[in-house]
C-alpha positions in Angstrom: 74.2 142.5 61.8 74.8 145.7 59.7 71.9 145.0 57.4 69.3 145.4 60.2 67.0 148.5 60.1 65.2 150.4 62.8 61.5 151.2 62.7 62.2 154.7 64.2 65.1 156.8 65.3 64.5 156.3 69.0 65.6 152.7 68.7 62.7 151.3 70.6 61.9 148.8 68.0 63.9 147.3 65.1 63.3 144.2 62.8 65.8 142.3 60.7 65.4 142.5 57.0 65.5 138.7 56.7 62.7 138.2 59.3 61.2 135.2 57.4 64.5 133.3 57.6 65.0 134.2 61.3 61.4 133.1 62.1 62.2 129.7 60.6 65.4 128.8 62.5 65.4 126.5 65.5 67.5 128.8 67.7 65.8 131.4 69.8 66.5 135.0 68.8 65.9 138.2 70.7 66.5 141.8 69.6 67.1 144.5 72.1 67.2 148.3 71.8 69.7 150.4 73.6 67.6 150.5 76.7 67.6 146.7 76.9 63.9 146.3 75.9 62.8 143.6 73.6 62.0 144.7 70.0 62.1 141.3 68.3 61.3 137.7 69.4 61.2 134.8 67.0 58.8 131.7 67.3 61.6 129.4 68.5 62.3 131.7 71.5 58.6 131.7 72.3 58.5 127.9 72.2 61.6 127.5 74.4 60.6 130.0 77.1 56.8 129.9 77.0 56.8 133.7 76.8 54.7 135.2 73.9 55.9 138.1 71.8 53.1 140.4 72.9 54.1 139.7 76.6 57.7 140.7 76.1 57.9 143.4 73.4 59.0 146.7 74.9 59.9 145.1 78.2 63.1 144.2 79.9 63.5 140.5 79.2 66.2 140.1 81.8 63.6 140.5 84.5 61.5 137.7 82.9 64.0 134.9 82.1 67.5 135.9 83.2 66.9 137.3 86.7 68.5 134.4 88.7 71.4 132.0 88.5 70.7 128.2 88.3 71.0 127.9 92.1 68.4 130.7 92.6 70.9 133.5 93.5 69.9 136.9 92.2 71.4 137.9 88.9 71.7 141.7 88.7 71.1 143.2 85.2 74.4 145.1 85.5 76.2 141.7 85.4 74.3 140.3 82.4 76.6 139.8 79.4 73.7 141.0 77.1 73.5 144.4 78.8 77.3 144.6 79.0 77.4 144.3 75.2 74.9 147.2 75.0 77.3 149.2 77.0 80.6 148.4 75.3 79.7 146.9 72.0 81.8 143.8 72.6 80.3 140.5 71.4 80.1 137.7 73.9 79.4 133.9 74.0 78.1 132.3 77.2 77.9 128.6 78.0 77.3 128.3 81.7 74.0 130.1 82.4 70.3 129.3 82.4 67.1 131.0 81.1 63.9 130.8 83.1 60.7 129.8 81.5 57.3 131.4 82.1 56.3 128.4 84.2 59.2 129.0 86.7 61.5 126.2 85.4 64.8 126.8 83.8 67.0 125.3 81.1 70.8 125.6 80.4 71.6 127.7 77.4 74.4 128.5 75.0 73.9 132.1 73.7 75.7 134.9 71.9 75.1 138.6 72.4 76.1 140.4 69.2 76.1 144.3 68.8 74.0 145.8 66.0 75.3 148.8 64.2 73.9 151.3 61.7 76.1 153.9 60.1 78.8 152.9 62.6 76.5 153.7 65.5 75.4 151.0 68.0 71.6 150.7 67.9 71.0 147.5 69.8 71.9 143.8 70.5 70.8 140.6 69.0 70.9 137.4 71.2 70.8 134.0 69.6 70.4 131.1 72.0 69.6 127.4 72.1 68.6 124.9 74.7 71.5 122.6 75.6 69.7 120.4 78.2 70.3 117.2 76.2 74.0 118.1 75.7 74.4 118.8 79.5 72.6 115.6 80.4 74.9 113.7 78.0 78.0 115.3 79.5 76.8 114.5 83.0 76.1 110.9 81.9 79.5 110.6 80.3 81.2 112.1 83.4 79.3 109.6 85.6 80.2 106.7 83.3 83.8 107.8 83.3 83.9 108.1 87.1 82.5 104.5 87.3 85.0 103.3 84.7 87.9 104.9 86.7 86.6 103.4 89.9 86.4 100.0 88.4 89.8 100.4 86.7 91.3 101.4 90.1 89.7 98.5 91.8 90.8 96.0 89.1 94.3 97.5 89.2 94.4 97.2 93.0 93.0 93.6 93.0 95.4 92.6 90.2 98.4 94.0 92.1 97.2 92.3 95.3 96.6 89.0 93.5 99.9 89.1 91.8 101.6 89.3 95.2 99.4 86.6 96.5 100.1 84.2 93.6 103.8 84.8 93.8 103.8 83.1 97.2 101.4 80.3 96.5 102.0 76.9 95.0 99.7 74.0 94.3 96.0 73.7 94.8 94.0 74.1 98.0 93.5 70.5 98.8 93.8 69.3 102.4 95.8 66.1 102.4 95.2 63.3 104.9 92.7 60.6 106.1 93.3 60.7 109.8 90.3 61.1 112.1 91.4 64.7 112.9 91.6 65.7 109.3 88.2 64.1 108.6 86.7 66.1 111.4 88.3 69.2 110.1 87.0 68.7 106.6 83.5 68.0 108.0 83.6 71.3 109.9 84.7 73.2 106.7 81.8 71.7 104.7 79.3 72.6 107.4 80.2 76.3 107.6 81.7 77.1 104.1 78.5 78.1 102.3 77.3 80.4 105.1 78.3 84.0 105.8 79.2 83.1 109.4 82.5 84.5 110.8 85.0 81.7 111.3 87.9 81.7 113.8 90.7 79.3 112.8 93.1 78.3 115.5 96.2 76.2 115.5 100.0 76.2 115.8 102.2 78.0 113.4 102.7 76.0 110.2 99.5 73.9 110.5 97.9 75.4 107.4 95.3 77.9 108.8 95.4 79.9 105.6 94.8 76.7 103.6 91.6 76.1 105.6 90.5 79.7 104.9 91.1 79.2 101.1 89.0 76.0 101.2 86.2 77.8 103.1 86.2 80.5 100.5 86.3 78.2 97.4 83.3 76.2 98.8 81.3 79.3 99.5 78.8 81.2 97.3 81.5 83.9 97.2 84.0 81.7 95.4 83.9 83.9 92.2 84.8 86.9 94.3 88.2 87.7 95.7 89.7 86.2 98.9 91.8 88.9 100.4 94.4 88.0 103.1 96.2 90.2 105.6 98.9 89.1 108.0 98.2 91.4 110.9 101.6 90.7 112.4 103.4 92.0 109.3 102.5 95.7 109.8 102.9 98.3 112.5 99.7 99.6 114.1 99.8 102.8 112.0 100.5 101.0 108.7 97.9 98.3 109.5 95.1 100.8 109.6 96.0 102.1 106.1 96.4 98.5 104.9 93.0 97.5 106.1 91.0 100.6 105.4 93.0 102.4 102.7 94.0 106.0 102.7 93.4 109.2 100.8 96.2 111.1 99.0 98.1 113.3 101.5 96.6 111.5 104.5 100.1 111.0 106.0 103.7 111.4 104.9 104.3 109.1 102.0 100.7 108.8 100.9 101.2 110.2 97.4 98.2 108.5 95.9 94.8 107.3 97.1 94.8 103.6 97.9 92.1 101.1 98.6 92.4 99.0 101.7 91.9 95.2 102.0 88.3 95.7 103.3 87.4 97.6 100.1 89.1 95.0 97.9 87.2 92.2 99.6 83.8 93.7 99.0 81.3 90.9 98.1 84.1 88.5 98.8 86.0 87.1 101.8 88.6 88.8 104.0 91.0 86.7 105.9 92.8 88.3 108.9 95.7 86.0 109.9 97.4 86.5 113.3 94.4 88.6 114.4 95.7 88.5 118.0 98.5 90.9 116.9 96.0 93.8 116.3 96.5 96.7 118.6 93.6 97.6 120.9 92.8 100.6 118.8 92.7 98.6 115.6 90.5 96.0 117.4 88.1 98.8 118.2 87.9 99.9 114.6 87.6 96.3 113.4 84.7 95.8 115.8 82.9 98.8 114.3 83.3 97.5 110.8 82.0 94.1 111.7 79.0 95.7 113.4 78.1 98.3 110.8 79.7 96.9 107.7 81.2 100.3 106.9 84.4 102.2 107.4 86.4 105.4 106.4 89.7 105.5 104.6 92.5 107.1 106.5 92.3 110.9 105.9 88.6 110.7 104.8 85.3 111.3 106.6 83.2 109.5 103.9 81.8 106.2 104.9 82.2 103.2 102.6 79.8 100.3 102.8 81.1 96.8 102.3 79.6 93.3 102.1 82.3 90.8 103.2 82.6 87.4 104.8 85.2 87.6 107.6 87.6 84.8 108.6 90.3 85.2 111.2 93.2 83.0 112.4 95.6 83.0 115.3 98.1 80.6 116.9 97.4 82.3 120.3 94.6 81.3 122.7 92.4 84.4 122.2 90.4 83.7 125.3 93.6 83.8 127.3 94.6 87.0 125.6 91.2 88.4 126.7 91.9 87.5 130.3 95.3 89.2 130.0 93.7 92.4 128.8 95.4 92.1 125.4 92.2 91.4 123.3 88.7 92.9 123.5 86.2 90.5 124.9 83.4 91.9 122.6 85.5 91.4 119.6 86.5 87.9 120.6 82.8 86.9 120.7 82.2 88.5 117.4 85.0 86.5 115.8 84.4 83.2 117.6 81.1 82.5 115.9 82.3 79.2 114.4 85.7 78.1 115.8 87.9 75.6 113.8 91.0 74.0 115.3 93.6 72.8 112.8 95.5 69.8 114.3 99.3 69.8 114.7 101.2 67.5 112.4 102.5 65.4 115.3 98.9 64.6 116.2 98.3 63.1 112.7 101.5 61.4 111.8 99.6 58.8 109.7 98.9 61.6 107.2 102.6 62.2 106.4 102.9 59.8 103.4 99.9 61.4 101.7 101.2 64.9 102.6 104.6 64.0 101.2 103.2 63.0 97.9 101.0 66.1 97.7 103.9 68.4 98.6 106.4 66.7 96.2 103.9 67.2 93.4 103.6 70.9 94.1 107.4 71.3 94.6 108.1 69.5 91.3 106.0 72.1 89.5 107.6 75.0 91.4 111.2 73.8 91.0 111.0 72.2 87.6 112.0 68.8 89.0 110.7 65.2 88.5 111.0 63.6 91.9 109.0 60.4 92.2 108.9 60.2 96.0 110.8 59.4 99.2 112.6 56.2 100.0 111.0 53.8 102.5 113.8 54.5 105.0 113.5 58.3 104.4 109.8 58.1 105.0 110.4 56.3 108.3 112.7 59.2 109.4 110.0 61.7 108.5 107.4 59.7 110.6 109.8 59.7 113.6 110.3 63.4 113.7 108.2 65.6 116.2 107.6 68.4 113.6 107.5 71.5 115.9 107.1 73.6 112.7 104.2 71.4 111.4 103.4 71.1 107.7 105.5 74.2 106.9 108.6 72.5 108.3 107.8 69.4 106.4 107.5 71.4 103.2 110.8 73.2 103.9 112.6 69.8 104.5 111.3 68.4 101.2 112.1 71.5 99.2 115.7 71.5 100.5 116.1 67.8 99.8 114.6 68.2 96.3 117.1 71.0 95.5 120.0 68.8 96.7 118.8 65.5 95.2 120.8 64.0 92.3 118.2 61.2 91.7 114.4 60.9 91.4 113.9 59.4 94.8 114.7 61.4 98.0 117.0 59.7 100.5 116.1 61.6 103.7 118.4 61.3 106.7 117.1 61.6 110.3 115.8 65.2 110.8 118.4 67.2 112.9 116.8 70.6 113.0 116.5 72.3 116.4 113.1 71.4 117.9 111.3 72.1 121.1 113.0 69.2 122.9 116.4 70.9 122.7 115.2 74.5 122.9 116.7 74.9 126.4 120.1 73.7 125.2 120.0 76.2 122.3 119.1 79.0 124.6 122.3 78.4 126.5 124.5 78.9 123.4 126.1 82.2 122.4 125.2 83.7 119.1 128.5 82.7 117.6 128.1 79.1 118.9 124.6 78.9 117.4 125.9 80.3 114.0 128.7 77.8 114.1 126.3 74.9 114.8 124.0 76.0 112.0 126.7 76.5 109.4 128.2 73.1 110.3 124.9 71.4 110.0 124.3 72.8 106.5 127.8 71.8 105.4 127.2 68.3 106.6 124.0 68.1 104.7 125.8 68.9 101.4 128.9 66.8 102.1 130.9 69.9 102.8 130.4 71.2 99.3 130.8 75.0 99.4 130.2 76.4 95.9 127.9 75.4 93.1 124.1 75.3 92.8 123.8 72.7 95.6 126.6 74.0 97.7 126.3 75.4 101.2 127.0 79.0 100.1 123.9 78.9 97.9 121.7 77.5 100.7 123.1 80.1 103.1 122.7 82.9 100.5 126.4 83.8 100.8 129.2 84.2 98.3 131.6 81.2 98.5 134.5 83.5 99.6 132.3 85.0 102.3 131.4 81.5 103.6 135.1 80.4 103.7 135.9 83.6 105.7 133.0 82.9 108.1 134.2 79.3 108.5 137.7 80.4 109.3 136.4 83.0 111.8 134.1 80.4 113.5 136.8 77.7 113.5 134.8 75.3 111.3 137.0 72.7 109.6 136.1 69.7 107.5 136.8 66.5 109.4 139.4 64.1 108.0 
């Protein structure tokens, strides 16, 4: 500002030549002499700070409006950029400080400290500033909005990844097939408890469809439009299960390269289904009990509590009360989970449901395998009805899927079921590993009429190369009968 003039040689007061223009601008303007005292203050500065010209002229303004940082810490004059410019003549622009008003409040400012020269001699500093409160508020709002968007994006990404994995292993709808008295009783129980938030414990043998019951409970509940998140507690080690349930922070353990949300967090406002809950370690049971009681948890590697609103459903093929008596399951957790128990009947206890189950499963398998099977022959259905089904509905589905793959027609001709069941378990346990392998390979070969290669050959069913299967047959001494 070389055009500025001084009122006297001492430099205690100077005024810009274009004072009328400076008085009209919206930015605040201060002029300082070499001692740091105010010699010029425009109306905009008065309006922003509440300090009047006659209150500040000839005084050290730093002591009035720049004496403290935004957090209240003392701001020594020696560190002030304005006074630094008075010392070295270097212009500065500052964006991270506040000015204090006369009433004791402060506001964020953007200001410049510019040296003023006359005849190449430094005679003072002019500071131009403006209130950037709205800008800061906008930036804060945008950062907050961005954080929310990132959190939602992360959640949607996690849910999408989880749901893709879930859908990859699901076929068909969630209907429960059958009209037996046991199934009618089961459906009635589901309808009674579905639209509550009560915790449900689903019991039953492996393969009876406990997860199917959980899916029905969820779809009939008021949380149906929220996610149903499933966890097989037997599929993870104790260490990994904690991360799977509660999530982890980046660096929480070796291999944790990113922050990950756990199943509890993904199930917020929805339903969490813990399958095979009896497999939880006692430590994990303790943590689960706390989440049920307090509806909050911490990610692995974090001390921040996360609140959740979930409906909990659990399942087990074990007798949990017996596990409690054996010291393998916490009694307090058992009573927390056993609010509304549901027992899923074994297939052998509802054999009259097999025809309807077969039709339902064939419909789903046709869609999965791209087939057009119409049904099972009358004799084949009789064979299905005579089997004991130790593997329950899952075993029935596997039998039908295998037969559909092998079938050359549109009606399945099912032979008597020869899979190993509970009645010959003792006999199987007396065989060596090689004998059991020979028995199983021979059984598969018989089912495909000793066809080794091709889409319906034994090698395909055994997931072996045809040459590998022939070598295995030779080693086991398996030959096709004449």
